[in-house]
N, C-alpha and C positions, 0 to 999 in steps of 0.2 A: 350189217355184216359184223359177226363177232370177231374181235381182234384176239388172235391167239399169240402172236409174236409181234413185238414192238421194237423197232429200232430206234435208238435215242441218238440223234445226230447232233451231239453237243458234248460238253466236258464239264468238270468241276461240280459245284454244289447242285446245279440244276439238273444235271444228268443223274446224280445220286437221288435227288428228290423225286424225279419222275419214275425212276426205277422202283422206289419203295411203293408208290401208289400202284404201279403197274402189277407188281407181284401180289399186292393185297387184293387186286381185282381179278386174280387168276390168270393174268398175262405174263408171258415170259419176256423179260426185257433183254435186249442185246445192245452193247455199246460200241462205240467207235473211238479210235485214239490215233494220235500222231506218234511218231517215233519218240518225240520228247515226252510224251505222256504214257510211255509203255508201262510204267510202274505207278501211274497216278491212282488216286483214291477211287475215282469212278470206275476205273478198270477193275480194281480189286473188289469193289462193292457189288458191281453188276455181275461179275463172274465170267461173262462171255463177252469179248470185244474183238473188233476187227480193226487192224491197222490200215490207215487210209493215206499215209504219206508222211512227208518230213515234218519237222518242228513248226515252221511258219504256218499260220492259218491258211495263207494263200495256196499252200502246197498240201493241205490235208482237210481241215474242217470247212473250207470254202470250196472244195472241189466237188462239184455236183456229181460228175461221173463216178468218182470214187465212192461217194456216199450211196449212190443208187446200187452200184455193183455190190457194195457190202450188204445192203439190205436184201438184195436178191440172193446172195450166197448163203444167207441164214434163213431164207424163206419167210421174211418179215411180211406181215399183213399191212402194216401201217408204220409211218416214220413220224416222230415227234421232234421238231427242231429246236425246242427250248426257246431261249432268247438269244439274240446276237447271231453272228455267223450267218446261216441261211434262212433263219426264221421268217424274214420279210421278203425273200427272194421270189418273185413270181415265176421265174424260169425254173427254179428248184421245185416249186409246187406242181408246175405242169409236168416236169420230168417224173415226179413221184406218181402222179395219176396216170401218165402215159405208160408207166411200168406196171400198172394194174394195182397199185397200193393206195392206201388212204393217206392223205396229207393232213396232219393234225393242225389245222389252221384254217384261215379264210381262203376263199376262192383266189385263183391267180389274178383274176380281174380286180377283186377287192384290194389285194396286195399292191397291184399297180396303181390303183386309185390313191391308196394311202402312203405308198412308198415314195411317192413324189409330193413334196409339201405344197407345190403350187396346185396340183389337182386335188389334194385333200382340202385345201383351203376353199377351192371352187365347190367341192361337195358340201362343205359346211355352210356356205352361202346359199347353195340350192336348197338346204334343209332349214333355212332361216335361223342358223346358229350364229350368234355375233362373232365377228373376226376382228383382228387388230388391223388398223389402217396402215397402208404402205403402198409401195409400187406394185401394180398388178403384174403378175406373171414373173417368170425367172429372168435373170440377167446374167450374161457371161462375158460382156465386153467391159474391161476394166475402166475405160474412159467413160463409158455410159454410166457405169456404177458410181464413179466419182461424181459426175455431173448431178445424178439423181439423188445422192446422198446429200450433196450440198443444198439441193433444192428443198429436201425434207427437213434438214437441220438436225444437228446432232443433239442427243446420242440416237444412233441407228443400230439395229441388230441385223447382222448379216447371217443368213441361215442357208445352208446347203440343202438343195431341194431333196436330195437323197439321204439327208442326215438322220440320225437317230441315237437313242441311248445317251444323249447329252453331247454327242459329238456333232461337229459341223456348224457350231454357232460361234460368232465372234462379235463382241460389242465394240463398237467404234465410238470413241468419246473425244478424240483429239484430232484436230485438222492436221497436225504435223505428222501423224503417223497414219493418215487416211489411205495413202497409196500402199504402204506397207501392209496394212491390215487387209486391204482388199486382195492383194496378191497373195498373201498367206491364206486367206478364206478360200480363194479359188484353187490354189495348189492343194489344200486339204480336201476340198470337195472332189477334185478329180482323182487324187491318189487313193482316197478312202472309200468314196461312193461311186466313182466311175463317171461323174458328171460334174462339169464346172458351173452349172446353174446355181444361182444365189437369189433368195428372196430378200427384199429390203423391207424392214418393218419398223415402225415406231417402237421405241423402247419405253417400256413402263417401269420406272425405277424403284417403286415400292409396292410391288404386287405379290400376292401369294400364289403358289402353284398347287392347284388342286386337280386331281384326276379321278375319273369315274370308271370303275370296273364294269364292263358289260359281258353279257354272254348271249349268243344267239344260236338258234337251231338251223339257220340257213334257209328257213322257209317263212321269215318275217316275224317270228316270235323272238323278241329281244327283252331281256331284263337287265336292270342294273344292280349291282351288289354294293351300293353305296360308294362313298368316295374315300380317297386317301389324300392326306396333305404332304406334299413333298417340297416344301418351301425351303428348308435347309439344304443349300447346294453350294458346291464349289465348282467353278468352271463349267457350270451347267450339269454337273454330276451330283446326283442325289446323295446325301450323307446320312440323314435320319428321316424315316418316313413314319407316319402314323395314320391310324384310322379309328374313328371318323375324323373330319376336319374340325378341330376344337375352336370354339369362339366366334364361328360364323353362323348367321341365322340359319335355322333348318329350313326356312321357306326358301332362302337363296340356293341352298344345297339341292333342295327338291327340283327347283327350276333348271339348275345345271344338269341334274341326272335326267330330267325329262328331255332335255336337248340331246344328251348323249344318246339316249335310247332312240329318239327320233332319227338321229343321223344313222344309227345302226339299222333301223328298220328301212330306211330309204335304199339301202343296198343289200337287204336280206342277209345281214351279217351272220357269219357261221364261225362258232368257236369262241375263244376268249379274246378280249381286246380292252384297250384302255383309251378313253377319250380325255385329252389333257386340256386344261384351261389356265388361264391367269385370271386372278380375282383382285380387283382394285376397288376398294370401297364397296359400293352396292352394284358395281358392274362386273361382268366377266366376258372373257373372249376366248374363242377357240385357239388352240395351239397346233395340235396335231393328233393323230391317231397312231397308237402302237398296236398293230394287229397280231398280238402274240401274248404269251404269258409274260408277266412283269417280274423283275427281280423282287420287288416289294409285295408280291401276292400274298405272303404269309400273314400280314396284318389283316387283310381282308378275310382270309380263312379263320383268323381268330375271332373277329367280331361277328361273323355270320355263322360259324360252325360248319361251313362247307369245306370239302376237299376240292380245290379248283381243277386239280389234274384229273380226278375221278369224274368231275363234271365234263371236262374236255373230252375224255375217253367216251362218255355216254354220247356226247354230241356226235363224235366221229363215227360211232357205231350206228348212227341214225335213230337212236332211241329218244331224241329230243332233249329238252331241258329237264323235264320231270318236275318243274316247279313254275309258279307264277309269281308275280311281284309281290302279292299280298302274303306269300309264304315267308318272305325275308324280313328279318328285324335285326336291329343292332344290339349286340350284347357286350357292354363294357368298352374298354379302351385298349388299343394295341399300339406298340411302338417297336420299330426295327432300326437297328444301327448297323452299318456296314463297316466291318473291321478289315482294313486294307494293309497290305505291305507297301507302304509308302513313307517317305521322310518328310515330316512337317518342316524340318529345318532347311530342306532344300526345295522349298515351294511344292511340297507334296510329290516330288519326283518319285516314281515307282522304285522299290527297293527289291533287289533279287538276292537269292541265296537259299540256303538249306534251313529249314525250321528245326533248329536244335532243340528248342523248347517250344511247345505249344500246349498250354493248360487253358481250358475254357471251363467256366463255371456250370454248375448243375441247377436245376430248378427252373429252367426256362427252355424254350425252343431255340436250338442252334442248328442251322443249315450250313454245312461246310463241305468244301471239296478237297480238303487237305488234312493231313495228320502229322503228328510229330515225326520229323525225319524226311518228310517230303520237300521238294524244291519248288520255289517260286522262280519261274523262268521269265525271260524277257518277252516271250512270244504271245502271252495271253494276259487277260485282266488279272490284276494282282489281289483279288479279293480272297482273303482268308476265311472269313465266316460272316454269316448274318446272325445277329443276337436278337431274338424276338420275345417281347414280354407282353402278356396279356393280364389286364387287372380290371377291377370293377370301375375305376375312374383314371383320368389322365394323370393326376398328381401321384397316385400310387404307382402307375406304370413307369413314369419317369424316374422315380425314386428307386424302383427295382432295377431299372436298366442301369442307373449310375452305380448301383452296388454291384451289379453283375460285371460291369466294366472294371471295377476295382480289382476283380478277382480273375482278370485275364492276364496271362504271362506268355510273352512271345520273345524268343531269342533267335538270332541268326539273320533276321531282317529287321529293318525299321518299321513301325507301325503307327497308325493314327489313333491308338488307344487313348493317349492322354487327351488328344483333341476331342474325341467322342465324350470322354468324361467331363470335360469342361462344358461341352454343349448340354449334356444331360442335366447339369447343375446350374446352368445359366439362368439368371432371373428373368431376362427379357424373353428368352425362349419359353421359359415356364408361363409367362404371361401371354405368350404368342405375339409378342411385339416385334415381329420379324418379317422380312421379305426375301426375295430370292437373291439379292445382293448384300444381304445383312452380314453374312460371314466375311465377306471380303473386307469389310470396314473394321473388323474386330480380329483379324488374324493374329496380330501381336498378343493380344489379350488371351485369345483362346488356345494358342499354341505355347503359352508360357507354362513351364512345369509347375505343378502344385507340389510344394514342399511337403515332406512328411512331418507329422507331429513328433515322432520319436525316431529319427534316422539312427541315433546312437544305439538305441535299444536293439533294433532289427540287425544292425551291422554286428553287434556283439553277439546276438543269437546265432547268426550265420557263422561267425568265427568259431564259436563253441561247437557247433555241429561239424564243422570242417575238422576241428581237433579230434572230436569224437570218432569221426569216420576214418581218420588216419591212424587211430591207435593200433599198434602192433605191425604196422607196415615196415618192411625193410627197404623198399624201393622209395626213392625220393619223391616219386609221384604218388600222392595218396589215392588217385583214382584208379590205380592198378589193382586195388582190393575190390574185386567185382561185388563181392557180397555186400559191400558198403553202399553200392548205388544202383542195384538192379531193380529196385522198386521204391516204395515209400519208406520202407524201414531203414533207419540209420543204425540204431542199436548201439547204446553205450556198452551194456553188458559187463559183468564182472566188476573188478575194482576200478576206481577212477584212475585216469592217467595221472602220474605223479610229476612228469616233467612239463615245464612250460613250453610254449611254442609261439612263433610269430606267423602271421599270415597277412597277405595283402589281398584286400577285397575290392573289386570294381563293380559299381552298380550299373543299372541301366542307362544312366546319364554319363557314363564313362568317367565317373569320379572315383579315384583309387585312393585307399587309405591303409597304411600298415598298422595292424593291431597286434598287441601282445596278450597272450592268455597265461595268466599265472598258474602255478600248481593247483590242482584240483583239491578242494577242502572236503571234509566229511559232508554228507548230504548232497553229494554231487554239486557243489557250489563252485563257480568259476569266477575269477576276477579278470576282467578284460580292460586293457589300458589303450586309450586312443593315442594318435600321434601327438596330441597336445598334453599327454599325461593324465587326463581324466580317467577315473576308474569307475567301473560299473560291476557290481557283484550280483550274479544271477545263479539260480539253481535250474537244472534242466533235467527232466526225466521223461522217458518215453512211456506214455500210458498204454497205448495200442500202437500197432505197426503204423508208423507214419504220423501219429498224433502225439504231440509234446505238451508237457506242462512246464511253462517257464515262470519261475518265481522272482519277483523283484520286490524285496522287502514284504509288505503285507499284500501286494498286488500279484494276481495270478493271470497269465496269458495262455490261452490254449491256441496252438498253431499246428498247422500241418507242414511237413517238410519232405523234400525230395532231393536226392543228389543224382545227377545224371548228366552225361555229356559234358562234364567239366564245369557244371554250374550247381549252385545251391538255390533251390526254389523254396520260398516260405509263403504259405498262405496265412496272413495275419489279419488282425482286426482292421489294419489300414489298407488291406488289399493284398494282392499277390506280388511278390517282390523277388527279384533274381539277382544274384551276386555271382561274379566269377572269381574264384579264389586262386592264388599263386603263392608259392613260397617266396620270401624276400629275394631280390635280385633276379627274379624270373623273367622280368620285362626287358625288352631290348628296344632301343629307339633308332631313329635314322632321320636324315635331312630329307624334306619333301623335295619333289621334282622342282626344278627351277621354274620361275614365272614365265620363261620363254618357251617352255614345252606346253603345247596346247593338248589337253587330255580330255577324254570322254567323261562326263560326269556320272554316267551310269551305262548299262548295258542296253543296247538298242541298235537301230538301223540308221545309217547316214542317208538323209533324204537329199541334201544338196550341199556341194562344196562351194563356198561363196567366194573364195580367193584362188589364185594360181600362183606357181612358183615364181618367185622374183618380184611379186607384187608388194608395194608398200602398204602397211596397215597401220592403223592408229590404235592406241589402247582402247579397248571396248568394242572394236569393230567385230562383226560377226564373220567367223572363219568357216563354220559349217552349221548346217541345221540337221538335227537328228530327231528321230521319233522312237520313243519307248513305250509300248503299250498305248494308252490313250493320250500321250503328252508329246507335243512338239516343242523342242528346246533349241534355242540358239546358243551355240558355243562361241564364246567371245575371246579375243586376244587379251591377255593380262598385261601385255606390254606393247609399245610401239616398235616397229622394225620391218624387216623383209621376211615375207612368207617363204618357207623353205621345207624340204623334206616332207612334202605332203604325202602321206602313206596309205590313204584311203581313197575310195572312189564312191559315187553315188550308188546306193543299194548295198554297200558293204555292211555287215553286222560287226559291231565293236564291243569290246568289254569295258566295264567300268575301270577308269584309270588308264586306258590305252591311249598311247601318244599318237595323235593323228596328224600333227604338224608341228613345225618349230617356227619361232619368230626370232630371226637373227638381228643382232644390232646393225643398223644402217650405218654407212661410212661416215654420215654427218655426226 
């Protein structure tokens, strides 16, 4: 059956990516969106989209009836679920087929088999694929789990049977927190996946995570598209992925790939899927199957030259794979980094807000679901973009990725850019001396800011451009001169400004410094004085719109610059830098809220209130548990006292900084 209209039941970068291939294949894409996503990039890019509910995913993207109704209203022939949301839901697949449309994914029976980790493990055993040892079947009784964990011995990994995408896994390493860990794992399993069932598995402390991309026609013909290495992870969430898996014997990879194909063949696998493994030495063990397209599929596309979405469409139309295993070869090496709106200083908590600045480099593939001016909301995964580099070899790919990350600029939210830069240049990662828990042991090192070689120079350049842009303004706010910041052109123009000026610049690390710019000398030369009185004399001329020649003695620097949304953005040889300028005395301060006010650290939903009014609490006690995107956070009391004025309930949405309770001094 030829697909003419395709409904994309997803959002963000994957919705944009599927739509591009659909159009290239002569298929009309139609999107869906929540009320919170009414102006989202995927809505703008697809061009036609149907609103299916409110902001929370449970009221929109996870509503099967709403998605089916949207597809029927536009006359869709097929539905592509992307990844996440309903992609692995067998009830959704059945509803799509019952409505007379094509579900772009495996059969409902296959989804049921792999959607439950216990049955997936049984399928692997039946196909003679090695599995990790542990308790057989799923467990939901806390006391039974405690007993079996103690029998197995720590460390033990608790895995929700319905988990996926890195969620639903909790490592138990300490007997003193065993009960708390089990209760948290059961609660997350029930609230997120609808089932309290947990698998108990032996933990492999220094394994690599390798996954094999498979594709099947639904009639027993299955091929593999080689492997991806996803070892670099935090909280079981992938950070950097690459293909192929570097440093492992090709014979071992071939064995793993054959097992992945055999598992797919036993179930007449249909569509795209990923079979995941842990590799420890010369042994490997089955983890799970993700029966859908993966976030990291671009690296496989890069090394095989295939468009996986186009292949998926071909399979869905009943045209088969159109290729055999011998047709596939590996070309070069590809690396992907996930740029997220998250705060490394707050244990990578999601960061919400408006992207006032978003500059991404050219010369590589970028898959993104947001643009400058868009908002990162608390409702969905906070991914900003995927940066994908393809090169002849791994060394070159990593070097290009590191350089690309240097030239990323994001303002309005915190990001993991510096963390990714540190990873891309890490010597142990370069040698692939890493494992799935390697990042956790080096967080302090990897999240430490890398100092600039010449911070004085770039601050001075930013100050000069600020002065240049404000020339001729009568308003105290230099940004009211729209001609100065509507594009990349700053434009000194005419005679140089004769009067000196002061400006306070704040960099991305929130470090502020007041600089003084002396009167302009012939040849567009400026002298900039730092707070400690050091002087730096520079020349600055605009060669082409947005491209500047900055002279420092006999040294010349070519930079690009942009003024917009109240910031100065410089693309320098040291990377893309952002400064917020303000006239002196423009900053105002204030006392922070008292330690006795318990506030939400970020925007999210209250999962559980742990105290009641009048209850005594000690410093550090958990007052409430909240969830924001993929993170569960315990909010603790900063002082001992009596819980009072509890202003929220279970299920409430709260904003960052919102007071949820107070801890009053006790009479003692």
